C-alpha positions, -999 to 999 in steps of 0.1 A, spaced: -574 -659 -483 -539 -648 -490 -514 -676 -498 -483 -676 -476 -452 -668 -496 -473 -655 -524 -452 -642 -554 -459 -606 -564 -465 -596 -600 -461 -631 -615 -451 -628 -652 -469 -661 -663 -501 -660 -683 -528 -661 -656 -552 -679 -680 -530 -710 -677 -541 -712 -640 -575 -696 -641 -607 -698 -662 -621 -664 -669 -659 -659 -665 -684 -631 -669 -678 -595 -660 -689 -584 -626 -682 -547 -628 -660 -520 -643 -645 -487 -635 -626 -462 -656 -593 -481 -657 -603 -515 -642 -626 -544 -651 -636 -571 -626 -644 -606 -639 -653 -639 -622 -626 -665 -625 -621 -701 -612 -587 -715 -602 -581 -746 -622 -561 -765 -596 -587 -761 -567 -620 -751 -584 -623 -721 -561 -639 -690 -576 -623 -656 -573 -627 -621 -587 -600 -611 -612 -594 -573 -613 -577 -562 -645 -560 -529 -640 -549 -511 -671 -513 -499 -668 -503 -464 -679 -479 -469 -708 -460 -436 -704 -456 -408 -679 -471 -383 -705 -502 -404 -709 -534 -399 -688 -549 -433 -697 -543 -461 -672 -530 -463 -637 -494 -455 -628 -474 -486 -619 -464 -472 -585 -501 -467 -576 -508 -504 -585 -478 -515 -564 -490 -495 -535 -525 -511 -537 -509 -546 -539 -485 -538 -510 -514 -527 -488 -536 -557 -497 -508 -580 -488 -508 -566 -453 -545 -571 -447 -563 -602 -434 -597 -594 -417 -632 -608 -420 -646 -574 -432 -619 -567 -458 -615 -583 -492 -585 -607 -494 -558 -607 -520 -550 -642 -534 -525 -637 -562 -511 -611 -586 -502 -614 -623 -488 -590 -648 -487 -588 -686 -478 -562 -711 -509 -541 -706 -525 -551 -673 -518 -561 -637 -544 -587 -626 -553 -590 -589 -569 -623 -579 -592 -613 -551 -617 -630 -528 -650 -633 -546 -676 -610 -530 -708 -620 -547 -735 -606 -524 -737 -572 -542 -736 -537 -526 -750 -532 -491 -772 -503 -502 -788 -524 -530 -795 -551 -505 -811 -527 -479 -831 -509 -506 -849 -541 -515 -863 -543 -480 -896 -527 -472 -883 -511 -440 -851 -510 -420 -847 -506 -382 -819 -487 -366 -808 -518 -349 -803 -535 -383 -785 -504 -396 -761 -503 -366 -752 -540 -372 -740 -531 -407 -723 -499 -396 -706 -518 -368 -691 -542 -394 -678 -512 -414 -663 -498 -382 -646 -531 -374 -630 -532 -408 -619 -496 -406 -605 -501 -371 -583 -529 -384 -571 -506 -412 -564 -477 -388 -546 -500 -364 -520 -505 -392 -520 -467 -400 -538 -474 -433 -565 -451 -446 -589 -462 -472 -597 -427 -486 -626 -440 -508 -653 -453 -485 -686 -451 -503 -716 -474 -509 -701 -489 -541 -671 -501 -520 -692 -517 -492 -701 -552 -505 -717 -583 -490 -700 -616 -490 -733 -635 -493 -767 -619 -491 -785 -652 -485 -778 -654 -448 -796 -637 -418 -769 -612 -412 -747 -608 -443 -710 -601 -438 -697 -567 -449 -666 -566 -471 -646 -534 -478 -632 -534 -513 -612 -512 -538 -580 -501 -521 -568 -482 -551 -566 -449 -532 -555 -464 -498 -523 -451 -482 -502 -461 -453 -495 -429 -434 -460 -424 -421 -457 -409 -386 -446 -373 -386 -449 -369 -424 -475 -345 -439 -496 -361 -467 -518 -341 -490 -538 -351 -521 -570 -345 -539 -589 -378 -545 -620 -397 -537 -656 -394 -548 -669 -358 -543 -700 -368 -524 -680 -386 -497 -647 -367 -494 -638 -349 -461 -633 -311 -460 -595 -314 -455 -594 -332 -489 -614 -304 -506 -592 -277 -490 -560 -296 -498 -549 -298 -462 -528 -325 -444 -547 -358 -444 -550 -385 -418 -572 -413 -405 -599 -388 -398 -609 -387 -435 -623 -422 -434 -645 -412 -403 -661 -384 -423 -670 -408 -451 -686 -432 -425 -707 -402 -413 -719 -395 -449 -727 -432 -454 -747 -434 -422 -766 -403 -431 -776 -418 -464 -784 -451 -449 -808 -437 -424 -825 -410 -447 -820 -421 -483 -806 -386 -490 -770 -374 -494 -761 -346 -470 -738 -325 -493 -748 -336 -528 -754 -307 -552 -763 -303 -588 -727 -301 -598 -694 -314 -584 -683 -279 -577 -715 -273 -557 -711 -305 -538 -675 -296 -528 -686 -261 -518 -713 -276 -496 -687 -298 -479 -663 -270 -473 -691 -248 -459 -705 -276 -438 -739 -270 -455 -761 -298 -442 -789 -304 -418 -813 -331 -405 -844 -325 -425 -875 -332 -403 -892 -351 -430 -862 -373 -436 -852 -379 -400 -887 -380 -383 -881 -416 -374 -845 -413 -366 -832 -414 -330 -813 -386 -314 -785 -411 -307 -781 -417 -344 -781 -380 -352 -754 -375 -325 -734 -403 -341 -736 -386 -375 -729 -351 -360 -697 -362 -343 -684 -377 -376 -694 -348 -398 -672 -325 -378 -650 -301 -399 -623 -299 -372 -604 -332 -374 -593 -328 -338 -630 -329 -327 -641 -356 -351 -647 -390 -336 -619 -416 -339 -626 -451 -349 -625 -463 -313 -648 -435 -301 -672 -444 -329 -672 -481 -318 -678 -470 -282 -707 -446 -291 -740 -455 -274 -758 -458 -307 -734 -485 -318 -730 -503 -285 -768 -503 -279 -772 -528 -307 -755 -555 -285 -774 -582 -267 -768 -567 -233 -788 -535 -242 -816 -551 -262 -840 -553 -232 -833 -518 -218 -866 -500 -219 -855 -464 -226 -871 -438 -248 -841 -439 -271 -844 -477 -274 -880 -474 -282 -872 -448 -309 -846 -471 -323 -870 -499 -327 -891 -478 -351 -889 -489 -387 -872 -466 -413 -887 -465 -447 -863 -476 -474 -882 -459 -503 -858 -430 -504 -828 -453 -501 -840 -472 -531 -844 -440 -551 -809 -430 -541 -793 -462 -552 -812 -462 -585 -801 -426 -592 -765 -434 -583 -763 -463 -607 -780 -444 -635 -761 -412 -633 -726 -421 -620 -704 -450 -632 -690 -473 -606 -657 -462 -591 -656 -428 -608 -627 -416 -586 -600 -412 -612 -625 -395 -637 -634 -369 -611 -601 -361 -595 -570 -374 -611 -564 -343 -634 -573 -319 -605 -549 -338 -583 -521 -333 -608 -530 -296 -610 -530 -293 -572 -496 -310 -571 -483 -286 -597 -498 -257 -578 -482 -270 -546 -448 -273 -563 -452 -238 -577 -461 -225 -543 -430 -242 -528 -409 -228 -557 -423 -193 -552 -417 -196 -515 -381 -206 -522 -377 -178 -547 -392 -153 -521 -368 -166 -495 -339 -163 -519 -351 -128 -529 -351 -118 -493 -316 -133 -487 -304 -116 -519 -320 -83 -509 -302 -86 -476 -269 -93 -493 -275 -64 -517 -283 -41 -488 -251 -52 -470 -230 -47 -501 -246 -13 -507 -238 -3 -471 -202 -15 -476 -201 4 -509 -214 36 -493 -189 33 -465 -161 27 -489 -172 55 -512 -173 79 -482 -138 67 -472 -125 71 -507 -140 106 -510 -124 116 -477 -90 101 -486 -92 117 -521 -99 151 -506 -70 147 -482 -47 135 -510 -59 164 -531 -50 189 -504 -17 172 -498 -9 173 -535 -19 209 -537 5 217 -508 33 197 -524 27 215 -557 29 249 -538 61 238 -520 76 226 -553 69 259 -570 86 277 -541 116 254 -543 117 258 -581 116 296 -577 144 295 -551 164 272 -573 161 296 -602 172 325 -580 202 304 -568 211 295 -603 211 332 -612 232 341 -582 256 313 -590 259 326 -626 265 362 -613 291 349 -588 307 329 -616 308 360 -638 323 381 -609 349 354 -602 359 353 -639 362 391 -639 383 391 -607 404 364 -620 410 384 -652 418 415 -633 441 395 -610 460 381 -640 463 415 -655 477 430 -622 500 401 -617 514 407 -652 518 444 -645 534 436 -612 559 412 -628 567 439 -654 571 465 -626 594 442 -606 615 437 -637 616 474 -643 624 481 -607 651 455 -606 666 472 -637 663 506 -621 680 493 -589 707 477 -609 712 510 -627 712 529 -594 737 506 -579 759 511 -608 755 548 -604 763 546 -567 793 525 -574 806 550 -597 801 577 -571 820 558 -543 844 535 -559 867 528 -528 871 529 -489 854 514 -460 834 544 -450 823 545 -484 813 508 -482 793 515 -451 777 545 -465 770 527 -497 754 498 -478 731 520 -457 722 539 -488 713 509 -507 692 497 -479 673 530 -477 668 530 -514 655 495 -514 631 502 -486 617 533 -504 613 514 -536 594 485 -519 569 509 -503 565 526 -536 558 491 -552 533 481 -525 514 513 -529 513 509 -566 499 473 -563 472 484 -538 460 511 -561 458 487 -590 438 461 -571 417 485 -552 413 517 -571 391 532 -544 420 530 -520 443 553 -540 463 577 -519 484 606 -532 522 601 -529 539 624 -505 570 642 -514 588 619 -490 575 588 -509 
């Protein structure tokens, strides 16, 4: 039994504490040897598990898988489950010190009998169910239930005790978490394992159905000539109850098998339903004396010849515990495919998101392009109008410049003419003044004395001045405005 406070993965040399004996069995990456604890003299089974030395290597078992097996075994303590006593580790191996199960395989034991009653069969199936019920109560699934892993503690007793061994594939299932994997022995795996679907406790119940079918008939329900054919038969539910094989088998037993070999995991019997099935419960002492046709049928002896042939064929054609050889590489491939599918799904989702973003950007671009075209057309029209108005203003400016130049030229011409007339006028005034002066002198010489002569002289001067002024004004007007020339009258 498990030692309280047991240290895990002890680094000491286990041979200092145990004497190693003969080999009891072997698998692909494990060897089981008999050993004896030096301090107590108690015999155990030492399971040497070869460690994988690198992640790239395919030889050996990954350390996390060994740790999982040890962790699960440390949680188990049941009469129908092998017990873990101690764990050691060295450079190449992890060594599990296990309870010694020396009675051999159940099927080998039964095959040595001449006949087998259904009552005897149900007593062994009931022990398997009890062990599995304990596992399932802890949410632990064995995932590798098969005849090689159903051992007897001691065959030299009236009713040997069943021991479930080899928890290398066992998993503790977390509530609400999907778990998928490809593992197990092809002949005994459930359809959900073959189809790489979420796994649960139901996988063990399918394996129990296959074991029961073989136990009662000596034939395997799904076994084909190749592993691929076997897996195809499982996925297609290709099995039946051959009349020759099951002629002595009760309907209750067939019902028990049918309800376990149910592809829909929701319809498959649970461990508690299997324990409560009439075929299992009828083996109890309270129902032994019930005289029913089914009970009579159950009392008939089943021939073990075919079971013996089956066990011989299994041992000769298939190595013990061939789980890793059959499925490890395929499991990695399935994991890689699953990762690729997840990656492709993410890429598809990203593509859809990206396509949506592109469509949105394209829509925005089209809207912007239409707006820019509209604005560009409006700006082009406005620019064209501005250019037209500019040309009009430029033409007007040129006309104004020409008019200004013409006005400037006219003003210069007028200014020149005005200067000339002004010069002539000044000359005329001077000449007139000279003439007036001369005239005054003449008048003075004509009237040298006397008042009357002064008066007459003054009035005469005035009349002469007035006449001269009018003559001057007329002369100036004719010079400035030639078109206004008027002929002088005799009076002027």
